[in-house]
GUDO-599166 format. One record per atom (N, C-alpha, C): residue in three letters; x, y, z. Coordinates in steps of 0.1 Angstrom, whole numbers, padded with zeros to 4 digits, always signed. Each point is the difference from the previous one (the first is absolute). Layout:
! GUDO-599166
ALAXYZ
...
! end
This chain:
! GUDO-599166
MET-2070+0635+0687
MET+0003+0000-0010
MET-0023+0005+0009
LYS-0002+0013+0000
LYS-0010-0002+0006
LYS-0014-0006-0009
THR-0005-0008+0011
THR-0018-0003-0012
THR-0019+0001+0005
ASN-0002+0003-0014
ASN-0017+0007+0003
ASN-0006-0010-0003
ALA-0009+0005+0010
ALA-0011-0011-0005
ALA-0012+0010-0017
TYR-0006-0012-0007
TYR-0002+0007-0009
TYR-0014-0014-0009
GLU-0007+0009-0009
GLU-0013-0006-0008
GLU+0004+0004-0005
SER-0001-0011-0012
SER-0003+0001-0018
SER-0011-0011+0002
ALA-0007+0012-0010
ALA-0012-0007-0008
ALA+0003-0001-0017
VAL+0001-0008-0004
VAL-0006-0006-0012
VAL-0007-0002-0012
ILE-0008+0003-0013
ILE-0004-0005-0006
ILE+0001-0006-0008
ILE+0001-0012-0003
ILE+0005-0012-0016
ILE-0010-0002-0008
ASN+0007-0001-0011
ASN-0009+0001-0013
ASN-0011-0016+0003
ALA-0013+0004+0009
ALA-0007-0012-0003
ALA-0004-0015-0010
ALA+0009+0006-0012
ALA-0017-0014-0015
ALA+0022-0007+0005
LEU+0008+0003+0010
LEU+0011-0013+0001
LEU-0011-0014+0010
ASP+0005-0005-0004
ASP-0002-0018+0009
ASP-0001+0006+0010
ASP-0003-0010+0011
ASP+0005+0000+0015
ASP+0013-0006+0005
GLU+0005-0002-0006
GLU+0015-0010-0003
GLU+0012+0014-0003
GLN-0007+0004-0005
GLN+0010+0010-0012
GLN+0002+0012+0015
ILE-0015+0005+0002
ILE+0001+0011+0010
ILE+0005-0012+0015
GLU+0000-0002+0000
GLU+0007-0009+0017
GLU+0013-0004-0003
ASN+0008+0005-0009
ASN+0016-0002-0009
ASN+0000+0009+0005
ILE-0005+0016-0002
ILE+0001+0017+0000
ILE+0001+0004+0013
ILE-0003-0006+0009
ILE-0004-0003+0015
ILE+0011-0004+0006
SER+0002-0009-0007
SER+0015-0004+0008
SER+0013+0002+0003
ARG-0006+0007-0023
ARG+0015+0005+0003
ARG+0003+0011+0005
ILE-0009+0009+0002
ILE-0008+0010+0008
ILE+0007-0002+0009
LYS-0003-0011+0011
LYS+0007+0000+0013
LYS+0012-0007-0003
ASP+0003-0013-0004
ASP+0012+0004+0000
ASP+0014+0015-0008
PHE-0007+0009+0000
PHE+0009+0013+0000
PHE-0002+0007+0009
ILE-0010-0004+0010
ILE+0004+0002+0011
ILE+0011+0000+0012
THR+0000-0016-0001
THR+0005-0012+0008
THR+0016+0004-0003
ASN-0001-0002-0016
ASN+0017+0006-0006
ASN+0006+0006+0007
ASN-0005+0013+0001
ASN+0003+0012+0001
ASN+0001+0004+0013
GLY-0005-0004+0007
GLY+0005+0003+0017
GLY-0017+0004+0006
GLY-0005-0004-0005
GLY-0017+0006+0004
GLY-0006-0017+0008
ASP-0011+0009+0007
ASP-0004-0013+0015
ASP-0015+0001-0009
ILE-0007-0008-0006
ILE-0014-0002+0000
ILE-0008-0003+0011
ARG-0009+0015+0000
ARG-0008-0010+0014
ARG-0017-0003-0006
ASP-0003+0005-0008
ASP-0011-0004+0000
ASP-0004+0004-0022
VAL-0011-0016-0008
VAL+0003+0000-0013
VAL-0022+0009+0002
GLU-0007+0006-0009
GLU-0012+0002-0002
GLU+0002-0009-0014
ASN-0009-0007-0004
ASN-0007-0001-0006
ASN-0009+0000-0006
TRP-0002+0014-0005
TRP-0019+0002-0002
TRP-0007-0001-0014
GLY+0008-0007-0016
GLY-0003-0008-0004
GLY-0008+0011-0014
ARG-0012-0007-0006
ARG+0003+0007-0015
ARG-0012+0013+0006
LYS-0003+0011-0003
LYS-0003+0012-0003
LYS-0010+0012-0009
ARG-0006-0002+0003
ARG-0001+0009-0010
ARG+0008+0020-0001
LEU+0006+0005-0009
LEU+0008+0008+0002
LEU-0014+0017-0002
ALA+0008+0009+0005
ALA-0006+0010-0007
ALA-0008+0006-0005
TYR+0017-0004-0007
TYR+0001+0009-0014
TYR+0008-0016-0008
MET+0003+0003-0017
MET+0011-0008-0003
MET+0011+0004+0002
ILE+0007-0017-0002
ILE+0016+0007+0000
ILE+0003-0003-0007
ASN+0014-0001-0010
ASN-0004-0010-0008
ASN-0009-0014-0005
LYS-0009+0007-0008
LYS-0011+0000-0007
LYS-0009-0015+0012
SER+0010+0000+0007
SER-0004-0008+0017
SER-0012+0007+0004
LYS-0015-0008-0001
LYS-0003+0003+0017
LYS-0008-0003+0010
ILE+0007-0015+0003
ILE+0003-0007+0007
ILE+0016-0007+0007
GLY+0001+0007+0012
GLY+0016+0001+0006
GLY-0005-0008+0010
TYR+0013-0011+0004
TYR+0000-0008+0013
TYR+0014+0013+0006
TYR-0014-0002+0016
TYR+0009+0005+0005
TYR+0010-0005+0013
ALA+0011-0002+0002
ALA+0004+0001+0017
ALA+0012+0007+0002
VAL-0004-0002+0019
VAL+0008+0009+0003
VAL+0011-0003+0007
PHE+0008-0001+0004
PHE+0015+0000+0008
PHE+0003+0008+0008
ARG-0006-0004+0010
ARG+0013+0011+0016
ARG+0011-0008+0003
PHE+0010+0006+0006
PHE+0014-0003+0002
PHE+0007+0012+0012
ASN+0012-0006+0000
ASN+0009+0004+0007
ASN+0012+0001-0012
ALA+0011+0011+0001
ALA+0011+0000-0017
ALA+0011+0011+0007
PRO+0009+0001-0006
PRO+0009+0013-0006
PRO-0005+0007-0008
THR+0004+0014+0007
THR-0009+0012-0009
THR+0007-0003-0015
ASN+0016+0000+0000
ASN+0002-0004-0017
ASN-0007-0009-0007
ILE-0003-0011-0003
ILE-0018-0006+0000
ILE-0004-0004-0008
ILE-0009+0019+0002
ILE-0009+0004-0006
ILE+0001+0004-0013
SER+0012+0005+0003
SER+0001+0005-0019
SER+0004-0008-0008
LYS+0001-0015+0005
LYS+0001-0009-0010
LYS-0013-0005-0005
LEU-0002-0007+0020
LEU-0010-0009-0004
LEU-0019+0010-0014
GLU+0003+0010-0001
GLU-0008+0007-0010
GLU+0004+0002-0006
ARG+0017-0003-0002
ARG+0009-0003-0016
ARG-0009-0011-0006
ASN+0004-0008+0013
ASN-0009-0016-0010
ASN-0013-0002+0000
TYR-0009+0013+0003
TYR-0011-0003+0005
TYR-0008+0009-0018
THR+0009+0013-0008
THR+0002+0003-0014
THR+0002-0009-0009
LEU+0009-0007+0005
LEU+0009-0007-0010
LEU-0011-0019+0001
ASP-0007+0001+0003
ASP-0009-0014-0007
ASP-0016+0009+0001
GLU+0002-0001-0016
GLU-0011-0003-0004
GLU-0009-0005-0002
HIS-0007-0010+0012
HIS-0010+0000+0010
HIS-0005+0005+0006
ILE+0008+0012+0008
ILE-0009+0003+0004
ILE-0004+0011+0001
LEU-0014+0007-0002
LEU-0003+0011-0004
LEU+0002+0011+0006
ARG+0001-0002+0014
ARG+0001+0016+0014
ARG-0001-0006+0009
TYR+0011+0009+0013
TYR+0005-0006+0011
TYR-0002+0017+0008
LEU+0004-0006+0008
LEU+0001+0011+0011
LEU+0009-0002+0012
THR+0010+0004+0008
THR+0006-0006+0008
THR-0001+0011+0013
ILE-0006-0005+0011
ILE+0004+0017+0014
ILE+0007-0004+0008
SER+0005+0005+0003
SER+0005-0004+0021
SER-0014+0001+0013
LEU+0003-0005+0004
LEU-0010+0002+0012
LEU+0010+0003+0013
ASP-0005+0007+0001
ASP+0001+0002+0016
ASP-0003-0007+0010
LYS+0001+0007+0011
LYS+0002-0011+0010
LYS-0019-0009+0007
ASP-0003+0013-0002
ASP-0016+0006-0003
ASP-0006-0015-0004
ALA-0003+0005-0010
ALA+0001-0004-0009
ALA+0002-0017-0003
VAL+0010-0005+0006
VAL+0009-0019+0002
VAL-0006-0001+0017
ASP-0005+0006+0009
ASP-0010-0003+0010
ASP-0016-0003-0008
PHE-0002+0007-0007
PHE-0016-0003-0006
PHE+0002-0008-0007
LEU+0007-0008-0008
LEU+0002-0008-0010
LEU+0002-0016+0009
GLU+0006+0005+0011
GLU+0007-0016+0012
GLU-0015-0003+0003
LYS-0008+0017+0010
LYS-0004-0012+0004
LYS-0015-0003-0005
LYS-0009+0005-0013
LYS-0002-0006-0008
LYS+0000-0011-0003
ARG+0012-0002-0001
ARG+0004-0013-0009
ARG-0002-0008+0013
SER+0006+0001+0014
SER-0004-0010+0017
SER-0012+0002+0001
ASP-0009+0006-0005
ASP-0016+0007-0001
ASP-0006-0013-0004
SER-0004-0004-0011
SER+0007-0008-0016
SER-0003-0010+0009
GLN+0016-0007+0003
GLN-0002-0009+0004
GLN-0001-0010+0013
SER-0004+0009+0011
SER-0009+0003+0018
SER-0016-0008-0013
GLU-0011+0007-0011
GLU-0009-0005-0004
GLU-0004-0011-0006
SER+0002-0011+0008
SER-0005-0010-0007
SER-0022-0004+0002
GLU-0007+0012+0002
GLU-0008-0003+0005
GLU-0007-0017-0012
PRO-0008-0002+0004
PRO-0006-0013+0000
PRO-0019+0003-0009
VAL+0006-0003-0014
VAL-0010+0001-0014
VAL-0009-0010-0001
PRO-0017+0005+0003
PRO-0013-0002+0010
PRO-0005-0015-0019
GLU+0006-0016+0003
GLU-0005-0005-0001
GLU-0017+0005-0010
LYS-0005-0008-0014
LYS-0009+0001-0002
LYS-0011-0008+0005
GLY-0008+0014+0001
GLY-0020+0000+0009
GLY+0002+0003+0020
GLU+0010+0005-0008
GLU+0011+0003+0022
GLU-0001+0017-0003
ASN-0005+0009+0010
ASN+0000+0009-0006
ASN+0015+0009+0010
ARG+0005+0013-0001
ARG+0011+0003+0009
ARG-0001+0001+0015
GLU-0017+0001+0003
GLU+0005+0005+0016
GLU+0001-0018+0012
ASN-0006-0009-0011
ASN+0006-0014+0008
ASN+0013-0003-0005
VAL+0007+0009-0007
VAL+0013+0001-0002
VAL+0009+0004+0015
ALA-0011+0015+0002
ALA+0013+0013+0007
ALA-0001-0008+0012
VAL-0019-0012+0004
VAL-0004-0004+0017
VAL+0012-0009+0005
GLU+0005-0011-0010
GLU+0009-0017+0003
GLU+0012+0015-0006
LYS+0003+0010-0004
LYS+0014+0006+0004
LYS-0003-0002+0015
ASP-0009+0007+0002
ASP+0006+0011+0016
ASP+0004-0013+0012
VAL-0012-0009-0006
VAL-0001-0010+0008
VAL+0011-0003+0003
SER+0008+0000-0009
SER+0016-0009-0001
SER+0007+0001+0007
LYS-0001+0015+0004
LYS+0011+0009+0002
LYS+0004-0007+0020
! end
């Protein structure tokens, strides 16, 4: 069966406790993996102010799932989102090869950039010089 790369952004009701939000996120992960998907990345953006009220909520908890899955899983996943009363909005898109390459490059760049943070009383120039000397 053909698999594609997908990105699914979900807004969860922020009035829930952190434990309840983590349970919802883990249920979504389990649903994807149990239906033949392979989760590549999960970004928890946290609580953010919404641009407009959704179901009388001004704040939502954002989570973004990136995964590879068969094409038939998306309709099941979105049905699952619709039935969950704590999910305010969702959007699932198919990623093309260029988007997947960009995200992989971005992830590898962020992991390789572990620039030292200057301590209190130390300026960035000293850190840069120490970095150059250590090469």
